[in-house]
N, C-alpha and C positions, 0 to 999 in steps of 0.2 A: 502492500501499501503506498502512495506517494502523499504528500502531504509540504506545504510551505513551496522551499525553492527548490524542490524536487527531491527533499528528504526524503530515508524509508521509515515510516511510522509503521509499527507491528503490534499487530492485534493479541489478546491473551493466548489466542489458539495458534498464533504466528510462535509468540516466545515458546510454549509447550511440544510444538514440533524442534524447535531448535533444543530447547532443555529439557530433552526426553524424559530424564531421569535424574535423580540427586547427582550422580559419578559426575555426569556431565557439566552439571552446574558447580560442582566445586572444580575440578578441570580451570574452566574459564576463570573461576574467583582466584586460583592459582598464579595461572599465566598473567592478571592484572596486578596482583599482589608480588609475583615473585619473577615475573617472565623476564624482567632486565639484571637481576642481582643470582639469580638461585636461591633456593631455599632457604631462609636464615630463621636461626629458633627465637621467636617473639619473648622469650624468657631470659635467655643469654646472652644475648645478638651473634650466637656462633654460629659459622656455617659448614661446621667441618663435623664430622663423625653423625651426620643426617642418615637416618633409613627410613623409608618408607614401608605402612604396613597397607597393603592393596586392598586388604580384606573390611576394615573400618574408615578408609583414607584417614588414618592419625599417622602421622610422625614420630618418631624417637630421636631425640638429642642425647648423644652421647656424649657433651660436656657437661650440660647441665644433668643429667640423665630423667627426663622427663619427657611426658606424649604433651604433641600439642597438633593443630589442624588449623586450616584456613582461619578459620573464626575466631581464632585466640588472640585476643591483642584487638579487638574489633568489638564495635557494638553486638555483633552478633554472638557475642559470647555467651556460653555457657544457656543459649537460648535453646528450646527444644525445637523451635522451627527449622527446617531446612534452607541452605542459601536457595533451592528453587523457589522457595515459599517468600523469599527475601525479594526475590527478583520481583514477582509477581506483585510483592507489595507497594514495590516502588513504582513500579510500570501503570501502577492504577493512582498511584500519586502524582506522580508526572502526566497522565495524560487527561486527567479529570480539571478541566480550568477553572474552576472553582474550588479544588478539595474535595476531597472524600471523606465523610464521617465515618466514627470508628465503628457505627452499627450498621453503616451498610459495606465496610470493608470486613466486618465479622462477618456477615453473613455469605459475600463473595467468596471468602477464603474457608469457612466451614472453626473460625476459631472466635475462642470468647470476645466481649466487649473491651474487657481490661487488657487481655492480651493486643488486639487490635492498636487501642490506645498507645500504649507503650512501645510499639511497634513502630507506631507512626511517629512519635517524640523524637525515637533515636535516628528515625530516617530524617528526619527536620534538621537537627544537631548536624547529620555528617553532609547536608546541603547546604548548611553555612560554611562548615569547613572547605567543602569542595569550591565554593566561590571565592574563600580566603587562599585557596591554593596558587600562588604564582601571582596574586592581584597587588600590581601595581597602582600609585596613584594616578587617579582620574586625568586624562589631559582633554587638549583640543578644548569641546564647548560643554560644557556641564550644566546641566538644568537642576534646580535644587528648588524641592518642597515638602510640606509637611502636611500629613492627614490624620483626623482625630477620630478614633473609634473608640465607639462606647452608645449607652441607649439614649433614646431620643424619650427624654423627659413626659412629652406633652401625650405620648403613647401610652404613658403607661397609666393602669390603675389606680386608685384613690391608696391601695394599703402601700404598693411598691414604692407611688410619689413619694409619699411621706418617710420609707425607709430611706430612700434615696436623699430627701432634703434633709435628713436628721445626718445623716453623713456627708452631703457636701454643700448646707445652703439653702434654706429656702429660697425661691426664687431663682435661682441660677439655670443657666440654659447655656446655648453653646457649647464651647472646648471644657466647660465644669465638670469635673466626674468621669474625662475621657481619656483612657490612651491616647499615646500619640505616638507617629513612625515617622521619622525623615527618610527621604530618598533621594539620594543622587544617582542620576542618570547621565553617562557619557552618551550624547548626543549621536557618535559615529559609531559607534561601536556597539551600543545599547547595554552595556556593563553597567551592574547596578550596585549598589548599597544601601539597605534598609537597616536602619538602627531602631530599636524601639524601645520606649521609657512606659512604666506604669504609671498610673494618674496621679497618685502621691507622690512623684519623683520627675515630675517632668523635668525637663532642662531650663534654664536661663541663658540669656543670649551668648555668654562667656563662653560655656560646655558647646552649645551650637557653632559656634566659630575656630574651637578645638577641633571638634566632629570635623569640621572643613578642614583644618590645615593638616588632619590626619591624612586626608583620603584624598583631597586635592592636588594637584602638582601646581605650583604657584605662578606659572607660565599659562595657566587654563584660562578661558574665559567664561566666566559662571554668569546665567541668566536667572533673576528670580522673581518673586513678588514682593509686593513692598512690607511682608511682616517685619516684626522691629526684629527679629532673630538674624536679618542680613542687611541692616542699614550701615554696618559698619564694615563689608567686606573692600569696597575700596578704598577706605583710610588702612587697611592690613596688607594691602599692597598688590592685590586681585584686581583683572579687567573685568568688563562685563557691563552689566545694565540691570535695571529693576524697570518693572514693569509695575504701576500705579492703579491696582484695583480699586481704591480708594476711589480714586475720580468717576466722573458722569457724563459718557459714559464708561464703564470699565477697560480699559486696558488690556488687550488679552495677545495682541503681536505687536512690534514697534523693530520694524527691520526684521533682523537678524533673531531678535530678542523674540523667546516664548519660551514655555515651560508644558506645552501639549504634552511633552513626550512622557514624562514623568507622572506628571495628571492624569493621563491616561491610564496608568498603572493602578490610581489608586479606586477607580471603576472595578476593575478585578480584585484588589485587595477588600473591598466592601462587599461586596459579594460574597468572597469567600468567608468573611465576619459572618454573614448570615448562615452560610451553607454549615460551617463549624457551631452554629448558634450561640454567638457573641464568646468567643472564647475567654477565658482570664487572661489578663494582662501579665501576669506572673510566669506567664510562657509566650509571651508575646515575642518575643525576640526569634524562637523558635517558628512560628508562625510566617515572620517575616523573613526567614530563612526559606520557607519554604515556597514563597510567593516570588522574592528575588532570585531564587535557582529556577522556579517554573519558565519565568519572564527573560532569564539571560542563558544560561549553562543547559537548563532544561527544554529550551524552545522546541517545537516542534518543527523547527526551522535545521534540525539536527536530527540525524538517523538514531532511531532511539535506543539503538544498540551502544553508539556514541554517549547519549546521556544515561546510560544504566552505568557506564563506565566511568563516567565525570562523578557518579555517586558511589560507587563502589573502590575506586579510585583513589578517595577520600576517608575510608574508613579506617586505615591502617594506624594503630595508636588510639583509638578513642574510644574508649569504655564508659559505661554509666551504670551503675545498678539502679534496681527501682524505689530503692530510699533515696540515693544522690539528686534522682529523678524529681520526686515529691516534694525535696527542698530546693529544689532550681531555682537560681536566679542570676541575673547576667551582672555582668561588669558595670553594665552602662546604669541600672537600677540602682546596685551596691553602692557606687561613685554617688548617686545622689544622697546621701546621709551626708555627704559636704559640701555639696553642691551650691549651697546657700552662706558659705563662708562670707562677714562681712566684707574681707580683705581681699577676699578672690577676683574682682572686679579689676581693681587697682592694679595688684602685683601682676594679672595678664600682661597688661601692658608692657610691662617687662621682658616679657617671654614672647613677643611677636616677632615674626621672621624678619631679617637684615639679609636681604642678598636671597642668597643660598642656605641661611642659617633657618634651624626650624625650633617652634617651643621647645623647651628642654622635656623629656620625659617625663621627669616626677610631674608635670606640669599637665599631662595627657589622660584623664582618667580612663581609660579602657582597655 
């Protein structure tokens, strides 16, 4: 099946024909993980004294005297699901434009909803790691925008509205009590970076400026709207322009300045927000990883096999237990605990880039 610019899109039936059994799926994963280096023990790093047990696809390391397999040292470790099932779940996640719910996936795969949730969350972690591999600073033309995810208070019943207003304030509307996702998109290549924040830890202007300094090359041309987060970017040395959305009529395009690319992403993200029935922003970064990956390396303009290789190639060294996952919080949200330091804004100006010099690492809370 062809799609997009001629890329080959495989259905579940196609994948089952390619990966006819678990043994074939394991060999495919082994080629991705060890094809260039040969088999390396994930426990001690030795590549000597490695013997294979064809019967159960395990390997024996004579150096540290322990067994391992291709799932060891990856999110697949210690799971009863086979590699073939992980491939199937990843394909479902990539091809569902607005995401696939855990209940739907559990029915499709014949597993419990709890297992499906754990499975999808670990795939989302890997999607983020896949995007970060070989990620360079965004160059050329970069569009930056933000969106807010949360309930619509006017549509709540009286009981839900009362609970919401007790927490966030009576009469509060707009972005109050909503999570925030900042998106950076390189116009020429479509490379994306999404960063999510919980409602109680939304960033202030200095933190957003540091985020931009971390991911955007100083020679890039930046286009944004007139949100207060971006008003000083030119003073920090960046070239670009700002669209005045407060004007009447609003500015949507001004010469080469527009943010339609990154804003079109929010249509997909917000539809996904409804698909997942309003995910908790505790895991907001994981869902942001999923959507950024689907629109970038997971795009249907790439062959399905290439998209799968992008995910499974990023699994090495990434493990997380269920207990660690339910306590999960991102560095972005953790850094929010110190984001409102009174001296923060004044100190920041001392560390603004000078020529090729960047903010000192100690002042980048990511």
